[in-house]
RODO-2510 file (C-alpha; in nm, 4 decimals, decimal comma):
residues 333
     n   res          X          Y          Z
     1     m     7,0319    -0,8587    -1,5065
     2     k     6,8468    -1,0062    -1,8067
     3     l     6,8008    -1,3323    -1,6169
     4     l     6,6543    -1,1462    -1,3186
     5     s     6,4214    -0,9513    -1,5491
     6     k     6,2990    -1,2730    -1,7123
     7     l     6,2430    -1,4388    -1,3747
     8     a     6,0584    -1,1311    -1,2500
     9     r     5,8251    -1,1383    -1,5519
    10     r     5,7531    -1,5066    -1,4940
    11     w     5,6856    -1,4423    -1,1242
    12     f     5,4404    -1,1584    -1,1942
    13     s     5,2611    -1,3595    -1,4648
    14     a     5,2241    -1,6551    -1,2315
    15     g     5,1107    -1,4273    -0,9513
    16     a     4,8502    -1,2610    -1,1701
    17     l     4,7174    -1,5976    -1,2833
    18     t     4,6995    -1,7222    -0,9233
    19     a     4,5257    -1,4043    -0,8097
    20     g     4,2741    -1,4385    -1,0907
    21     l     4,1987    -1,7981    -1,0038
    22     l     4,1676    -1,7218    -0,6334
    23     g     3,9706    -1,4018    -0,6898
    24     a     3,7046    -1,5575    -0,9150
    25     p     3,5224    -1,7433    -0,6366
    26     f     3,5224    -1,4331    -0,4196
    27     a     3,3748    -1,2217    -0,7031
    28     s     3,1068    -1,4835    -0,7630
    29     s     3,0345    -1,4998    -0,3915
    30     a     2,9948    -1,1219    -0,3747
    31     a     2,7485    -1,1304    -0,6646
    32     d     2,5530    -1,4119    -0,5052
    33     a     2,5341    -1,2141    -0,1799
    34     y     2,3275    -0,9334    -0,3392
    35     p     2,1293    -0,7920    -0,1762
    36     s     2,2906    -0,7775     0,1666
    37     q     2,1026    -0,4665     0,2838
    38     p     1,7624    -0,2998     0,2277
    39     i     1,6855    -0,1686    -0,1220
    40     r     1,5406     0,1787    -0,1750
    41     l     1,2771     0,1811    -0,4485
    42     i     1,2178     0,5388    -0,5578
    43     v     0,8733     0,6289    -0,6900
    44     p     0,9193     0,9692    -0,8580
    45     f     0,5545     1,0639    -0,8030
    46     s     0,3183     1,1389    -0,5155
    47     p     0,1309     0,8566    -0,3413
    48     g    -0,1920     0,7454    -0,5046
    49     g    -0,0934     0,7256    -0,8703
    50     a    -0,0435     0,4152    -1,0842
    51     v     0,3323     0,3940    -1,0210
    52     d     0,2835     0,4171    -0,6464
    53     v     0,0052     0,1569    -0,6589
    54     y     0,2368    -0,0855    -0,8391
    55     a     0,5135    -0,0232    -0,5871
    56     r     0,2869    -0,0910    -0,2894
    57     i     0,1678    -0,4201    -0,4404
    58     v     0,5069    -0,5470    -0,5516
    59     a     0,7600    -0,4154    -0,2977
    60     p     0,6716    -0,6538    -0,0112
    61     a     0,6807    -0,9568    -0,2414
    62     l     1,0043    -0,8419    -0,4038
    63     g     1,1636    -0,8025    -0,0628
    64     k     1,0572    -1,1520     0,0327
    65     e     1,1928    -1,2933    -0,2939
    66     l     1,5295    -1,1185    -0,2535
    67     g     1,5626    -1,1724     0,1204
    68     q     1,5900    -0,8017     0,2025
    69     s     1,3286    -0,5346     0,2635
    70     v     1,2383    -0,3087    -0,0287
    71     v     1,1517     0,0394     0,0973
    72     v     0,9258     0,2557    -0,1194
    73     d     1,0480     0,6169    -0,1264
    74     n     0,8166     0,8725    -0,2917
    75     r     1,0213     1,1550    -0,4455
    76     p     0,7760     1,3634    -0,6527
    77     g     0,8546     1,6763    -0,8480
    78     a     0,9075     1,8103    -1,2008
    79     s     0,6950     1,5396    -1,3671
    80     g     0,9063     1,2655    -1,2141
    81     i     1,2428     1,4136    -1,3087
    82     i     1,3622     1,4800    -0,9528
    83     g     1,3216     1,1267    -0,8252
    84     t     1,4539     0,9685    -1,1422
    85     e     1,7615     1,1908    -1,1469
    86     t     1,8347     1,0803    -0,7899
    87     v     1,8783     0,7255    -0,9181
    88     a     2,0729     0,8378    -1,2258
    89     r     2,3300     0,9915    -0,9879
    90     s     2,3370     0,7013    -0,7404
    91     a     2,6100     0,4435    -0,6932
    92     p     2,5716     0,1425    -0,9244
    93     d     2,5381    -0,1055    -0,6393
    94     g     2,1761    -0,2093    -0,6863
    95     y     2,0520    -0,0553    -0,3613
    96     t     1,8813     0,2466    -0,5192
    97     l     1,6329     0,1713    -0,7958
    98     v     1,3546     0,3650    -0,9678
    99     l     1,0121     0,2739    -1,0937
   100     g     0,9993     0,4686    -1,4149
   101     n     0,7082     0,5072    -1,6505
   102     i     0,6165     0,6398    -1,9912
   103     a     0,6541     0,9989    -1,8658
   104     t     0,9959     0,9749    -1,6992
   105     l     1,1550     0,7415    -1,9543
   106     g     0,9644     0,8019    -2,2776
   107     i     0,8271     1,1575    -2,2781
   108     n     1,0278     1,3901    -2,0512
   109     p     1,3531     1,3432    -2,2447
   110     v     1,1885     1,4638    -2,5670
   111     i     0,9934     1,7634    -2,4320
   112     y     1,2203     1,9083    -2,1642
   113     k     1,4985     2,1135    -2,3158
   114     n     1,7175     2,0677    -2,0085
   115     n     1,6163     1,7156    -1,9062
   116     p     1,9153     1,6195    -1,6892
   117     f     1,9560     1,2620    -1,8075
   118     d     1,9255     1,0285    -2,1044
   119     p     1,7384     0,7144    -1,9893
   120     l     1,9474     0,4977    -2,2201
   121     k     2,2782     0,6428    -2,0992
   122     q     2,2292     0,7569    -1,7402
   123     l     2,0089     0,4649    -1,6336
   124     t     2,0256     0,0862    -1,6623
   125     p     1,6965    -0,0651    -1,7876
   126     i     1,6099    -0,3773    -1,5867
   127     t     1,2624    -0,4777    -1,7000
   128     k     0,9376    -0,3410    -1,8280
   129     t     0,6863    -0,4285    -1,5573
   130     v     0,3291    -0,3459    -1,6620
   131     a     0,1167    -0,1864    -1,9293
   132     v    -0,1325     0,0651    -1,7890
   133     n    -0,4867     0,0911    -1,9239
   134     y    -0,6037     0,4503    -1,9646
   135     v    -0,9613     0,5793    -1,9476
   136     l    -1,1300     0,9060    -2,0399
   137     v    -1,3510     1,0196    -1,7519
   138     v    -1,5624     1,3275    -1,6844
   139     n    -1,7308     1,4841    -1,3852
   140     p    -2,1026     1,4307    -1,4620
   141     g    -2,2029     1,7341    -1,2582
   142     k    -1,9840     1,9628    -1,4705
   143     v    -2,0031     1,8064    -1,8165
   144     p    -2,3526     1,7050    -1,9406
   145     v    -2,2396     1,4254    -2,1731
   146     h    -2,2672     1,0462    -2,1794
   147     s    -2,0442     0,9518    -2,4724
   148     v    -1,7247     1,0567    -2,6464
   149     a    -1,9259     1,1833    -2,9427
   150     e    -2,1298     1,4077    -2,7115
   151     l    -1,8097     1,5272    -2,5439
   152     v    -1,6574     1,6268    -2,8776
   153     a    -1,9768     1,8078    -2,9799
   154     y    -1,9931     1,9895    -2,6461
   155     a    -1,6246     2,0898    -2,6675
   156     k    -1,6738     2,2285    -3,0185
   157     a    -1,9705     2,4302    -2,8972
   158     h    -1,7686     2,5631    -2,6014
   159     p    -1,4107     2,5928    -2,7346
   160     g    -1,1362     2,6356    -2,4742
   161     t    -1,3696     2,6122    -2,1736
   162     l    -1,3569     2,2424    -2,0856
   163     t    -1,0704     2,1802    -1,8441
   164     y    -0,8637     1,8666    -1,8070
   165     g    -0,6108     1,7867    -1,5371
   166     s    -0,2700     1,6252    -1,5538
   167     s     0,0096     1,5416    -1,3125
   168     g     0,2308     1,7973    -1,4845
   169     t     0,3468     1,9399    -1,8143
   170     g     0,4567     1,6610    -2,0430
   171     s     0,2840     1,3914    -1,8377
   172     m     0,1040     1,1091    -2,0116
   173     q    -0,2276     1,2698    -1,9154
   174     q    -0,1367     1,5850    -2,1054
   175     m     0,0070     1,4008    -2,4048
   176     a    -0,3057     1,1864    -2,4305
   177     a    -0,5374     1,4883    -2,4122
   178     a    -0,3272     1,6834    -2,6631
   179     l    -0,3373     1,3927    -2,9057
   180     f    -0,7149     1,3680    -2,8579
   181     e    -0,7498     1,7418    -2,9267
   182     s    -0,5489     1,7183    -3,2475
   183     k    -0,7433     1,4189    -3,3765
   184     t    -1,0893     1,5584    -3,2993
   185     g    -1,0269     1,9263    -3,3722
   186     i    -1,1380     2,0449    -3,0277
   187     k    -0,9717     2,2867    -2,7868
   188     l    -0,9378     2,2062    -2,4161
   189     l    -0,7823     2,3966    -2,1249
   190     h    -0,4904     2,2217    -1,9517
   191     v    -0,4659     2,2427    -1,5704
   192     p    -0,1367     2,0871    -1,4474
   193     y    -0,0982     1,9526    -1,0939
   194     k     0,2017     1,8371    -0,8919
   195     g     0,0535     1,4955    -0,8247
   196     t    -0,2377     1,2632    -0,8936
   197     g    -0,3869     1,2885    -0,5439
   198     a    -0,4740     1,6586    -0,5605
   199     l    -0,5809     1,6225    -0,9219
   200     l    -0,8299     1,3462    -0,8445
   201     g    -0,9703     1,5403    -0,5503
   202     d    -1,0364     1,8447    -0,7676
   203     l    -1,1898     1,6332    -1,0438
   204     v    -1,4350     1,4695    -0,8028
   205     a    -1,5109     1,8089    -0,6450
   206     g    -1,5847     1,9587    -0,9862
   207     h    -1,2974     2,2047    -1,0022
   208     i    -1,1869     2,0479    -1,3316
   209     d    -1,4038     1,8748    -1,5900
   210     m    -1,2237     1,5699    -1,7256
   211     i    -0,9056     1,3673    -1,7440
   212     f    -0,7241     1,0928    -1,9296
   213     a    -0,5740     0,8748    -1,6577
   214     d    -0,4962     0,5221    -1,5482
   215     q    -0,7852     0,2818    -1,5079
   216     g    -0,6948     0,1701    -1,1571
   217     t    -0,7071     0,5195    -1,0112
   218     m    -1,0167     0,6359    -1,1976
   219     m    -1,2493     0,3350    -1,1895
   220     q    -1,2826     0,3393    -0,8109
   221     q    -1,4478     0,6803    -0,8414
   222     v    -1,6522     0,5655    -1,1407
   223     k    -1,7889     0,2710    -0,9420
   224     a    -1,8755     0,5115    -0,6608
   225     g    -2,0808     0,7167    -0,9058
   226     k    -1,8658     1,0276    -0,8701
   227     l    -1,7188     1,0135    -1,2217
   228     v    -1,8288     0,8727    -1,5570
   229     a    -1,5977     0,6707    -1,7824
   230     l    -1,6645     0,7497    -2,1479
   231     a    -1,4000     0,5307    -2,3121
   232     v    -1,0792     0,3335    -2,2675
   233     g    -0,7595     0,4312    -2,4433
   234     g    -0,6362     0,0938    -2,5677
   235     s    -0,6877    -0,0675    -2,9065
   236     r    -0,9464    -0,3064    -2,7604
   237     r    -1,2022    -0,3017    -2,4816
   238     v    -1,0919    -0,3998    -2,1316
   239     a    -1,2161    -0,7406    -2,0191
   240     e    -1,3171    -0,6080    -1,6762
   241     y    -1,5363    -0,3363    -1,8334
   242     p    -1,6670    -0,4737    -2,1644
   243     d    -1,9429    -0,2119    -2,1915
   244     i    -1,6967     0,0777    -2,2100
   245     p    -1,5936     0,1409    -2,5742
   246     t    -1,2473     0,2357    -2,6946
   247     i    -1,1807     0,5952    -2,7896
   248     a    -1,0986     0,4739    -3,1397
   249     e    -1,4460     0,3281    -3,1918
   250     a    -1,6418     0,5836    -2,9871
   251     a    -1,4883     0,8838    -3,1633
   252     q    -1,4407     0,7078    -3,4969
   253     l    -1,0649     0,7509    -3,4802
   254     p    -0,9121     0,4322    -3,6244
   255     g    -0,5685     0,3620    -3,4804
   256     f    -0,6045     0,6000    -3,1848
   257     e    -0,4359     0,4435    -2,8830
   258     v    -0,3298     0,5770    -2,5445
   259     v    -0,1630     0,3129    -2,3297
   260     a     0,0955     0,3871    -2,0634
   261     w     0,3585     0,1593    -1,9115
   262     q     0,6001     0,1239    -1,6220
   263     g     0,9432    -0,0275    -1,5767
   264     l     1,2251    -0,0833    -1,3310
   265     a     1,5648     0,0804    -1,3799
   266     g     1,8858     0,1356    -1,1879
   267     p     2,1865     0,3695    -1,2016
   268     p     2,4248     0,3587    -1,4973
   269     g     2,6865     0,0849    -1,4811
   270     l     2,4733    -0,1555    -1,2775
   271     a     2,6390    -0,4988    -1,2843
   272     p     2,4790    -0,7425    -1,5349
   273     d     2,4419    -1,0141    -1,2694
   274     v     2,2498    -0,7747    -1,0432
   275     v     2,0314    -0,6698    -1,3375
   276     e     1,9535    -1,0336    -1,4151
   277     k     1,8731    -1,1151    -1,0533
   278     l     1,6271    -0,8261    -1,0289
   279     n     1,4810    -0,9053    -1,3705
   280     h     1,4163    -1,2692    -1,2791
   281     a     1,2692    -1,1713    -0,9422
   282     i     1,0148    -0,9344    -1,1020
   283     a     0,9179    -1,1915    -1,3656
   284     k     0,8700    -1,4576    -1,1002
   285     l     0,6569    -1,2552    -0,8615
   286     q     0,4397    -1,1067    -1,1392
   287     s     0,3548    -1,4589    -1,2510
   288     d     0,2215    -1,5373    -0,9022
   289     p    -0,1618    -1,5579    -0,9338
   290     g    -0,2239    -1,3541    -0,6190
   291     i    -0,0014    -1,0644    -0,7238
   292     r    -0,1156    -1,0837    -1,0850
   293     d    -0,4806    -1,0516    -0,9778
   294     k    -0,4018    -0,7483    -0,7618
   295     l    -0,2212    -0,5821    -1,0505
   296     l    -0,5028    -0,6511    -1,2958
   297     e    -0,7596    -0,5203    -1,0492
   298     a    -0,5601    -0,1961    -1,0372
   299     g    -0,5566    -0,1711    -1,4171
   300     l    -0,1928    -0,2798    -1,4397
   301     v    -0,1326    -0,5549    -1,6934
   302     p     0,1833    -0,7617    -1,6198
   303     d     0,4223    -0,7253    -1,9118
   304     a     0,7734    -0,8153    -1,7933
   305     g     1,0541    -0,8965    -2,0360
   306     s     1,4305    -0,9022    -2,0736
   307     p     1,6594    -0,6048    -1,9988
   308     a     1,7497    -0,5840    -2,3691
   309     a     1,3838    -0,5820    -2,4732
   310     f     1,3105    -0,3028    -2,2254
   311     r     1,6015    -0,0978    -2,3554
   312     d     1,4745    -0,1354    -2,7123
   313     y     1,1208    -0,0482    -2,6030
   314     i     1,2351     0,2738    -2,4345
   315     g     1,4194     0,3704    -2,7524
   316     a     1,1074     0,3144    -2,9630
   317     e     0,8909     0,5141    -2,7205
   318     l     1,1340     0,8069    -2,7281
   319     q     1,0999     0,8174    -3,1056
   320     k     0,7197     0,7831    -3,0994
   321     w     0,6503     1,0524    -2,8421
   322     g     0,9254     1,2735    -2,9769
   323     k     0,7323     1,2906    -3,3030
   324     v     0,4025     1,3591    -3,1228
   325     a     0,5632     1,6394    -2,9211
   326     a     0,7204     1,7905    -3,2330
   327     d     0,3975     1,7684    -3,4363
   328     l     0,1877     1,9254    -3,1605
   329     g     0,4494     2,1737    -3,0413
   330     i     0,4559     2,0425    -2,6840
   331     k     0,7562     2,1709    -2,4897
   332     a     0,8430     2,2144    -2,1248
   333     d     1,1019     2,4314    -1,9508
***
């Protein structure tokens, strides 16, 4: 009996070793085969905003690079939570991804009491994609100002009457405006929308007075003469618009900076080899001069990096905006 037991153990050990050796090539082959079907790229916002613009520029090229079509799927709602949660609950096979941004990954988790996911636990960071230049614009027919200093003076003379729009409570537009209010001592009236499209239409029509929003979306209307850009939100002037000052210099607020960002993420438990393949594909296509120029024209500055760097960046942003939300008392239900 002991002899049979010993032989059995040897047989199973040998079998396991053989299975491992034979299985390794098949596992590698399966990884190399990704993707073998179309990929759904969820944009958790309405068409027309900065995230959607990025998706429309990059998705065709990404599909070509990976050898499978990449289908953009707009799933707006609850400041991006609905679409992002869809990915957080998806199978970790790499066929459902999300284009997150500063709101969905860096702000929502610290202002929504019942935010349904932790971006560092229920998502797999793949790569930061772009930084997003922000601008402060006004409707010239509603607000008789031509500079940030004049805007602040006008707001102080008419407290609580100037309206600004945002794509929802806790969005980057609201956080930027709230930070501006706190630094300048003015009081504005927040008007939340469900998406950027309706917001922009109302701003141009004069139903709201001003907004902090991404350069790509706003500057088209500025060039058309329908809106006026008073300042950019970054720490330095934008090369494409050198005559537009920064908010920091225009309002004499040293250190004031409002810059958004976007990034690609997948469901939790996404295989490292799939993460690396997607990461390398994004880095490669964003370095292509044609795509890079399109992104820059839209106010999206290519800023790809490693999965680990993106994870660390999300963690730092959660801390930064968590403090801003706590200091200003910004909460969402």
